[in-house]
C-alpha positions in Angstrom: 91.0 99.1 105.0 90.9 100.6 101.5 92.4 103.8 102.8 95.2 101.9 104.4 95.9 100.1 101.1 96.0 103.4 99.2 98.3 105.0 101.7 100.6 102.0 101.3 100.7 102.2 97.5 100.8 106.0 97.2 104.6 106.3 97.7 105.1 103.7 95.0 103.0 105.7 92.6 104.9 108.9 93.4 108.2 107.1 92.8 107.1 105.6 89.5 105.4 108.1 87.2 105.2 105.6 84.4 103.0 103.4 86.6 100.6 106.4 87.0 100.6 106.9 83.2 99.4 103.3 82.7 96.2 104.3 84.6 95.5 107.6 82.8 92.9 107.2 80.0 93.9 108.1 76.4 93.9 111.8 76.0 94.2 112.4 79.8 97.0 113.9 81.8 98.7 113.3 85.1 99.8 115.9 87.6 102.7 113.7 88.7 105.8 114.3 86.6 109.3 112.7 86.7 112.7 113.7 85.5 113.8 113.6 81.9 110.6 115.1 80.4 108.1 112.9 82.2 106.5 109.5 81.1 105.3 110.9 77.8 108.8 111.8 76.6 110.2 108.5 78.0 107.5 106.6 76.1 108.5 108.4 72.8 112.1 107.3 73.3 111.0 103.6 73.6 109.9 101.2 70.9 106.1 100.4 71.1 106.9 96.9 72.3 109.3 98.1 75.0 106.8 100.8 76.2 104.0 98.3 76.4 106.1 95.9 78.3 107.2 98.6 80.8 103.6 99.7 81.4 102.6 96.0 81.9 105.5 95.5 84.3 104.6 98.6 86.3 100.9 97.4 86.5 102.1 93.9 87.5 104.3 95.3 90.3 101.4 97.4 91.7 99.3 94.2 91.8 102.1 92.4 93.6 102.4 95.3 96.1 98.7 94.9 96.9 98.8 91.1 97.1 101.6 91.0 99.7 100.1 93.8 101.8 99.3 92.5 105.3 95.6 93.3 104.8 95.5 91.0 101.8 98.1 88.3 102.3 96.8 85.3 104.4 98.7 84.8 107.6 98.3 81.0 107.5 96.6 78.3 105.5 92.8 78.1 105.9 90.1 75.9 104.4 88.2 78.9 103.0 91.2 80.1 100.9 90.8 79.1 97.2 93.7 77.5 95.4 94.2 80.4 92.9 94.4 82.8 95.8 97.0 80.7 97.6 99.1 80.1 94.4 99.1 83.7 93.2 99.7 85.2 96.7 102.8 83.0 97.1 104.2 83.7 93.7 103.6 87.5 94.2 105.5 87.1 97.6 108.4 85.6 95.7 108.2 88.4 93.2 108.7 90.9 96.0 110.9 88.5 98.0 112.8 91.3 99.9 109.7 93.5 100.7 109.5 94.9 103.3 112.9 93.4 104.4 115.4 90.8 103.1 113.8 87.4 102.8 110.4 88.5 103.9 108.7 86.8 100.9 110.2 83.4 101.8 109.0 83.8 105.4 105.5 84.5 104.1 105.2 81.4 101.9 106.9 78.9 104.3 103.6 77.7 105.9 101.9 77.4 102.5 104.4 74.8 101.1 104.2 71.2 101.9 107.4 69.7 103.5 108.0 67.7 100.3 107.8 71.0 98.2 110.2 72.8 100.6 112.6 69.9 100.4 112.4 69.7 96.6 113.1 73.4 96.0 115.9 73.7 98.6 117.3 70.2 99.1 116.9 70.5 102.9 116.1 67.5 105.0 113.6 67.0 107.9 116.1 68.3 110.5 116.7 71.5 108.5 113.0 72.2 107.9 112.8 75.5 109.7 111.7 78.9 108.5 115.1 80.4 109.2 117.0 77.8 107.1 114.3 77.9 104.4 114.9 81.7 104.1 118.6 81.1 103.5 118.4 78.1 101.2 115.3 79.4 99.4 117.1 82.5 98.3 119.6 80.2 96.5 117.0 77.9 94.9 117.1 78.0 91.1 113.4 77.2 91.0 112.4 80.0 93.3 114.8 82.5 91.8 112.7 82.4 88.6 110.0 84.4 90.4 112.3 86.8 92.4 112.1 90.3 91.0 110.1 89.1 87.9 108.6 91.9 85.8 105.4 90.0 85.1 103.7 86.8 86.4 100.7 85.3 84.7 98.7 82.5 86.3 96.9 80.3 83.6 93.8 78.3 83.6 93.7 75.6 86.3 93.4 71.8 85.7 91.7 69.8 88.6 92.4 66.2 89.3 89.9 64.5 91.7 91.2 63.1 94.9 91.7 59.4 95.6 91.7 57.2 98.7 95.2 58.2 99.5 95.4 62.0 98.7 93.2 65.0 98.3 92.2 66.9 95.1 95.0 68.4 93.1 94.9 71.6 91.1 97.6 72.5 88.6 98.4 76.0 87.1 100.6 76.9 84.2 102.6 80.0 85.1 104.3 82.3 82.6 107.1 84.3 84.2 108.9 87.3 82.6 112.2 87.5 84.5 113.8 90.3 86.4 115.2 93.1 84.2 118.7 92.3 85.4 118.4 88.9 83.7 118.5 90.5 80.3 122.3 90.7 80.7 123.2 88.2 83.3 122.2 84.6 84.3 120.4 84.0 87.6 123.8 82.7 88.8 125.2 86.2 88.3 127.4 85.2 85.4 127.2 87.7 82.6 125.5 86.5 79.4 127.6 86.4 76.1 125.0 88.5 74.4 122.6 91.1 76.0 118.9 90.3 75.4 116.4 93.0 74.4 114.0 91.7 77.0 114.3 89.5 80.2 113.9 85.8 79.6 110.4 84.1 79.8 110.1 80.9 81.8 107.1 78.6 81.8 106.4 76.9 85.1 103.9 74.6 86.7 102.5 75.1 90.2 100.5 72.2 91.8 98.4 72.4 94.9 96.8 69.6 96.9 93.9 69.9 99.4 95.5 68.5 102.6 93.9 65.7 104.5 96.2 65.9 107.5 96.2 68.2 110.5 97.1 70.9 111.2 96.2 71.9 107.6 93.3 69.6 107.1 91.1 70.9 104.2 93.6 73.6 103.2 95.1 74.1 99.8 98.9 73.6 100.0 101.5 74.1 97.3 102.8 70.6 96.5 105.2 71.3 93.5 106.8 74.2 91.7 108.6 73.0 88.6 110.0 74.2 85.3 107.9 73.0 82.4 111.1 71.9 80.6 111.7 69.3 83.4 108.1 68.3 84.0 107.5 66.6 80.6 108.5 63.3 82.2 106.1 63.8 85.0 108.8 64.3 87.7 107.9 60.9 89.1 104.2 61.8 89.4 101.7 58.9 89.1 99.3 59.0 86.2 96.3 59.8 88.4 98.0 63.0 89.6 98.1 64.6 86.3 100.5 67.4 85.1 
């Protein structure tokens, strides 16, 4: 299993020398070199902040590659999957939404989102709740687009709200997302920004999961909400006992 994972990641390492440099200890050297003088010369041309961000982004994408690998990504909800694993796996899947083919990330997360969540992020009704339509509408969802191609995703400390007579336990995670590089000069809509940013925008999100009490996902952690913090201050209609 480990050998298969390494064989899968090896081409990415060869194609991204700066990612290899992030793993070489101080004073060490790498036998993999790229164009333009290699990662060392590239780092010298960058500001310390930009170089650090690039190394962090490369490291983050390697983690995303491993997370969405078939040997690691769960095929369906299961009671033994922990909420942090479900949340991060789905967010990584959105980060690499077109890996290995267009819309693959949306196909992967479809079974892990409650119908209410899928409806909220796409606006589709019950009759349209199919994986094929979710793939099309999800690609246009402003909420999900925050994660697509992101250079870094950080999952924060969880907050657990005990279940009640009418629902299961709820776990909430703050998520900090550093957007895709392209968003430094254009909005997610594709419209060019008036001024070019030095770095992609950072968006703070909240992801909430609920332990399902209904078949076929009884006992499984399902993603209930994905919301922008800026729009969650009013609770988005959540009752007080659900927490934020």
